[in-house]
C-alpha positions as CSV (number, residue, x, y, z in Angstrom):
1,L,-25.3,-41.8,-86.5
2,M,-24.0,-43.7,-83.6
3,K,-26.4,-42.4,-81.3
4,D,-26.5,-39.0,-82.4
5,R,-22.2,-38.8,-81.2
6,V,-21.6,-38.8,-85.1
7,G,-23.3,-36.2,-87.7
8,F,-22.0,-34.6,-91.4
9,D,-23.8,-32.7,-93.9
10,V,-22.7,-32.4,-97.3
11,A,-24.0,-29.5,-99.7
12,Y,-23.1,-29.1,-103.4
13,Y,-24.3,-26.4,-105.5
14,Q,-24.1,-25.1,-108.8
15,N,-25.8,-21.9,-110.2
16,R,-25.5,-18.9,-113.3
17,S,-27.0,-15.7,-112.2
18,K,-28.1,-13.9,-114.8
19,D,-29.0,-10.3,-116.2
20,Q,-26.5,-8.8,-113.8
21,I,-26.0,-5.1,-112.7
22,I,-22.6,-3.9,-114.8
23,T,-21.5,-0.5,-115.8
24,L,-20.1,-0.9,-119.4
25,P,-17.7,1.5,-120.8
26,M,-18.7,4.4,-122.9
27,P,-16.6,6.8,-125.6
28,Q,-15.8,10.5,-123.9
29,S,-17.0,11.5,-126.7
30,S,-20.3,11.0,-126.0
31,G,-20.5,13.2,-123.0
32,Y,-20.8,9.5,-120.8
33,T,-18.2,7.6,-118.8
34,G,-20.2,4.8,-118.7
35,K,-24.0,2.8,-119.0
36,T,-25.7,0.9,-116.7
37,V,-27.4,-2.6,-117.7
38,N,-28.4,-5.4,-117.1
39,A,-26.4,-8.8,-118.5
40,G,-23.9,-11.0,-118.5
41,V,-23.3,-15.0,-117.1
42,I,-21.4,-15.4,-113.6
43,Q,-21.1,-19.2,-112.6
44,N,-21.0,-20.3,-109.1
45,K,-20.2,-23.9,-108.1
46,G,-19.1,-25.2,-105.6
47,V,-19.2,-27.5,-101.9
48,E,-20.0,-27.1,-98.5
49,L,-18.7,-29.6,-95.9
50,L,-20.0,-30.0,-92.7
51,L,-18.8,-32.2,-89.9
52,R,-19.5,-32.7,-85.8
53,G,-19.0,-35.4,-83.7
54,T,-18.6,-36.1,-79.8
55,P,-15.3,-38.5,-79.4
56,L,-16.0,-38.5,-75.3
57,L,-19.3,-39.2,-73.7
58,T,-19.4,-40.1,-70.3
59,K,-21.6,-39.3,-66.6
60,D,-19.4,-36.2,-65.8
61,W,-17.1,-35.3,-69.5
62,K,-18.5,-34.5,-73.2
63,V,-16.1,-33.5,-75.7
64,D,-17.4,-32.1,-78.9
65,L,-15.5,-31.4,-82.3
66,T,-17.1,-29.5,-85.4
67,A,-15.7,-28.9,-88.7
68,T,-16.6,-27.3,-91.7
69,Y,-15.3,-26.7,-94.8
70,T,-16.1,-24.4,-97.9
71,K,-15.2,-24.7,-101.6
72,N,-16.6,-21.6,-104.2
73,I,-15.3,-21.7,-107.7
74,S,-16.6,-18.7,-109.7
75,E,-16.2,-18.1,-113.5
76,V,-17.6,-14.9,-115.6
77,V,-19.2,-16.8,-118.7
78,S,-19.7,-13.9,-120.9
79,L,-20.0,-10.4,-121.5
80,P,-22.4,-8.2,-123.0
81,N,-22.1,-6.9,-126.6
82,G,-18.3,-8.5,-126.8
83,V,-16.7,-6.9,-123.8
84,D,-13.8,-9.3,-122.6
85,Q,-13.9,-7.4,-119.1
86,I,-15.2,-4.3,-116.9
87,S,-13.8,-3.0,-114.2
88,L,-15.8,-3.5,-111.0
89,G,-13.2,-0.9,-109.0
90,S,-9.9,0.4,-109.0
91,G,-7.8,0.3,-105.6
92,T,-4.7,2.7,-107.3
93,S,-4.1,4.4,-110.3
94,S,-2.7,1.0,-112.0
95,M,-4.3,-1.7,-110.3
96,G,-7.8,-2.5,-110.1
97,I,-10.5,-5.4,-109.6
98,V,-11.9,-6.8,-112.6
99,A,-14.9,-9.4,-114.0
100,A,-13.4,-10.8,-116.8
101,V,-14.8,-13.7,-119.5
102,G,-12.9,-16.7,-118.4
103,K,-11.8,-15.9,-115.0
104,P,-13.2,-15.5,-112.0
105,Y,-15.2,-12.8,-110.6
106,G,-13.1,-10.7,-109.1
107,T,-9.3,-10.8,-110.6
108,F,-6.3,-8.4,-109.7
109,Y,-5.8,-6.8,-112.9
110,G,-2.8,-3.9,-112.9
111,R,0.6,-3.8,-113.7
112,D,3.9,-6.1,-113.2
113,Y,7.5,-5.9,-113.7
114,L,8.5,-6.9,-117.7
115,R,9.6,-10.5,-117.9
116,D,11.0,-12.8,-120.3
117,P,9.1,-15.7,-121.9
118,N,10.6,-18.0,-118.5
119,G,9.1,-15.6,-116.2
120,R,12.6,-13.8,-115.8
121,V,12.3,-10.3,-114.3
122,V,13.8,-8.0,-116.6
123,V,16.2,-5.6,-115.6
124,N,17.4,-2.0,-117.0
125,G,21.0,-2.6,-118.2
126,T,22.7,0.4,-116.4
127,T,20.3,1.0,-113.3
128,G,19.9,-2.5,-112.6
129,L,16.8,-1.4,-111.8
130,P,13.6,-4.0,-112.7
131,I,11.4,-2.3,-115.5
132,V,7.6,-1.9,-115.0
133,D,5.6,-3.5,-117.6
134,A,3.5,-0.7,-119.2
135,S,0.6,-3.0,-120.3
136,S,-1.3,-4.3,-117.4
137,S,-2.1,-8.5,-116.7
138,Y,-4.3,-10.7,-114.4
139,H,-2.7,-11.4,-110.9
140,G,-5.6,-13.9,-109.6
141,T,-8.7,-12.9,-107.4
142,Y,-9.6,-12.3,-104.1
143,N,-11.7,-15.2,-103.5
144,P,-9.8,-17.9,-101.5
145,D,-9.4,-21.9,-102.4
146,F,-11.4,-22.8,-99.5
147,Q,-12.3,-21.2,-96.2
148,A,-12.4,-24.0,-92.8
149,S,-13.3,-24.0,-89.4
150,L,-12.6,-26.4,-86.0
151,K,-14.8,-26.2,-83.0
152,G,-13.9,-27.8,-79.3
153,A,-16.3,-27.5,-76.4
154,V,-15.1,-29.6,-73.3
155,T,-18.3,-30.3,-70.9
156,F,-18.1,-31.1,-67.2
157,K,-21.0,-31.9,-65.3
158,N,-23.2,-30.2,-68.0
159,R,-21.8,-27.5,-65.4
160,F,-18.7,-25.5,-66.4
161,T,-17.8,-25.0,-70.5
162,L,-15.0,-24.7,-72.3
163,S,-14.9,-23.5,-76.3
164,I,-12.1,-22.5,-78.9
165,L,-13.0,-21.6,-81.9
166,F,-10.4,-21.9,-85.2
167,D,-11.0,-20.7,-88.5
168,G,-9.5,-19.6,-91.9
169,K,-8.6,-18.9,-95.1
170,K,-7.0,-20.7,-97.9
171,G,-5.3,-19.1,-100.7
172,G,-6.9,-15.6,-102.5
173,Q,-4.5,-12.3,-102.6
174,F,-5.4,-8.6,-101.0
175,Y,-2.9,-5.5,-102.3
176,S,-1.3,-3.9,-98.9
177,N,-0.4,0.0,-99.3
178,T,1.0,-0.8,-95.9
179,K,3.1,-3.1,-97.7
180,A,4.2,0.0,-99.9
181,L,4.4,2.9,-97.7
182,M,6.7,0.5,-95.4
183,G,8.8,0.0,-98.1
184,F,8.7,3.8,-99.5
185,V,9.7,5.0,-95.8
186,G,12.5,2.2,-95.6
187,T,10.7,0.6,-91.9
188,S,9.4,-2.8,-94.1
189,L,11.7,-6.1,-93.2
190,E,12.0,-6.7,-96.7
191,T,14.5,-3.0,-97.2
192,T,16.9,-4.3,-94.7
193,E,16.8,-8.5,-95.7
194,G,20.0,-8.7,-97.6
195,G,21.7,-5.2,-96.3
196,R,21.1,-2.1,-98.0
197,D,23.9,-2.4,-100.6
198,P,23.1,-2.2,-104.4
199,R,22.9,-6.5,-105.4
200,V,21.9,-7.8,-108.3
201,W,18.6,-9.1,-108.5
202,E,18.0,-12.5,-108.1
203,N,17.3,-14.0,-111.6
204,S,17.0,-11.4,-113.7
205,V,17.7,-11.0,-117.4
206,I,18.9,-7.6,-119.5
207,L,17.2,-7.5,-123.4
208,K,20.5,-6.3,-126.3
209,N,20.0,-6.8,-129.4
210,G,16.9,-8.7,-129.2
211,V,18.3,-11.2,-126.6
212,Y,17.7,-11.7,-123.1
213,E,20.7,-12.3,-121.0
214,P,22.0,-13.0,-117.6
215,N,22.1,-9.8,-115.8
216,T,25.4,-8.4,-113.7
217,T,24.5,-4.9,-113.2
218,P,23.9,-4.5,-109.4
219,Y,20.7,-1.9,-108.7
220,L,20.6,0.4,-105.0
221,P,17.8,-0.7,-103.0
222,Y,16.8,3.1,-101.7
223,S,16.6,3.3,-105.5
224,L,13.7,1.2,-106.3
225,Y,11.3,1.4,-102.6
226,S,12.5,5.4,-102.5
227,V,10.6,5.8,-106.7
228,G,7.4,5.0,-106.9
229,A,7.0,5.0,-110.4
230,N,10.3,2.2,-110.2
231,T,7.8,-0.6,-108.3
232,A,5.1,-2.3,-109.6
233,E,1.8,-2.6,-108.2
234,A,1.8,-6.5,-108.5
235,A,4.8,-7.0,-105.8
236,D,2.6,-5.4,-103.3
237,L,0.2,-8.0,-103.6
238,L,0.3,-10.6,-100.6
239,D,-1.0,-13.9,-100.0
240,A,-4.1,-13.4,-98.3
241,S,-4.3,-17.5,-96.4
242,Y,-4.6,-16.8,-92.5
243,V,-5.8,-18.8,-89.3
244,K,-7.0,-17.1,-86.5
245,L,-7.8,-18.3,-83.1
246,R,-11.3,-16.5,-83.4
247,E,-12.2,-17.5,-80.0
248,I,-11.5,-18.9,-76.3
249,A,-14.9,-18.7,-74.1
250,I,-16.0,-20.3,-70.7
251,S,-19.4,-20.2,-69.3
252,C,-20.5,-21.7,-66.5
253,N,-23.9,-22.7,-65.7
254,L,-25.2,-22.2,-61.8
255,P,-26.9,-25.2,-59.8
256,S,-30.9,-24.2,-60.6
257,K,-31.3,-25.6,-56.7
258,W,-30.2,-21.8,-55.8
259,F,-33.6,-20.4,-57.8
260,Y,-35.6,-22.7,-56.3
261,K,-38.8,-20.9,-55.4
262,T,-38.0,-18.4,-57.4
263,P,-38.8,-16.9,-60.9
264,I,-35.5,-17.8,-62.0
265,G,-35.4,-21.0,-64.2
266,G,-31.5,-20.7,-64.3
267,I,-28.0,-18.6,-64.5
268,S,-25.1,-18.7,-66.6
269,L,-22.0,-16.9,-66.3
270,G,-19.2,-16.6,-68.7
271,L,-15.6,-15.2,-70.2
272,F,-14.2,-15.1,-73.7
273,G,-12.2,-13.5,-76.0
274,N,-12.1,-13.3,-79.3
275,N,-9.2,-12.4,-82.3
276,L,-6.7,-13.8,-79.6
277,F,-3.8,-15.0,-82.1
278,L,-3.5,-14.7,-86.0
279,W,-1.0,-16.5,-88.5
280,T,-0.6,-15.4,-91.6
281,A,1.2,-16.3,-94.8
282,K,4.8,-16.2,-94.4
283,E,5.0,-13.0,-97.4
284,N,2.2,-11.3,-95.2
285,K,4.5,-9.7,-92.6
286,Y,2.0,-6.4,-92.7
287,V,-1.4,-6.6,-91.8
288,D,-4.4,-8.9,-91.1
289,P,-5.6,-10.1,-94.4
290,E,-9.4,-9.9,-93.2
291,I,-9.4,-6.5,-93.4
292,N,-10.8,-4.4,-96.5
293,A,-11.1,-0.8,-97.1
294,A,-14.2,-1.1,-99.4
295,G,-16.3,-2.8,-97.2
296,N,-19.2,-5.0,-98.5
297,G,-19.1,-3.4,-102.1
298,N,-17.5,-5.3,-105.2
299,T,-13.8,-3.7,-104.6
300,Q,-12.1,-6.3,-102.9
301,G,-9.1,-7.5,-101.4
302,F,-7.6,-3.1,-100.7
303,E,-6.0,-2.7,-97.3
304,Y,-5.1,1.0,-96.9
305,T,-2.5,1.8,-93.7
306,S,-4.8,-0.6,-91.8
307,I,-4.8,-0.1,-88.0
308,P,-4.2,-4.0,-86.8
309,S,-7.2,-5.9,-86.1
310,Q,-8.4,-5.7,-82.0
311,R,-8.6,-9.0,-79.8
312,N,-11.6,-7.8,-77.5
313,Y,-12.6,-9.2,-74.0
314,G,-15.4,-9.6,-71.9
315,F,-17.8,-11.2,-70.1
316,N,-21.6,-12.1,-69.9
317,V,-25.0,-12.9,-67.6
318,K,-27.6,-15.1,-68.8
319,I,-30.8,-15.5,-67.2
320,N,-33.2,-17.6,-67.8
321,F,-36.6,-17.5,-66.6
């Protein structure tokens, strides 16, 4: 379009993957913990968009912009032999990743605080501490709502180029063991917000004679964070949204006349920096949500006291013959 100054690409897809390699649980009395079979149906559908343009093009200057957008929706359609869900991996003793019928592939399944029908936290009437639900429940997925990127490049006289790349994800969750441990030792900001004096759990209730009543009993923050049994793993699930300044690069093409009558066709010099800045969701004051402890396996969305992601700087020399 417009003499190739504007372009776009749109792709929509929908597919069903059948006969996945999955492990089904078996009774321990059989002498085995599970069996591996080919079964199950998983559906993925989504859209991929790419838009590029050259809003400025003169004799000396050129500005290029490229934007991408990707959205994928997954669903476990069916599992074999009437099974409702299977475990894809465990991050903690009571928080894992499952494939559950009707849910996205890769859903968190674990314990949360007990809640009344209106979603208010139920606390112990004596200590004021929240009660951890003995039953596990679903808590969202590690899959993002969408991914996007934006790249800009400015070129001067076809010799000097400055490019900047931003990318990010919106939505999804991850379990942060860093958050859990910082709370346990009292070094996280949440242990100091509001002070460390006794306080009443916000919007909490007590169950008295079968009736939920507003709670007025304060709890001691130290007792909440220092005793692991008082904290539900779902409290350490964080919004995995982020935006990164992924790269800034500067390059210079040396004049071709410098290499006249030589076998060298051209030389380009460049400087670059990667992972320069990170913006996360407000609730995530702890780690880079892109870090995953389990690598590329099914057990995504868990981090364990991860070191900060590194900024990288470098230079390159490209020689054309």
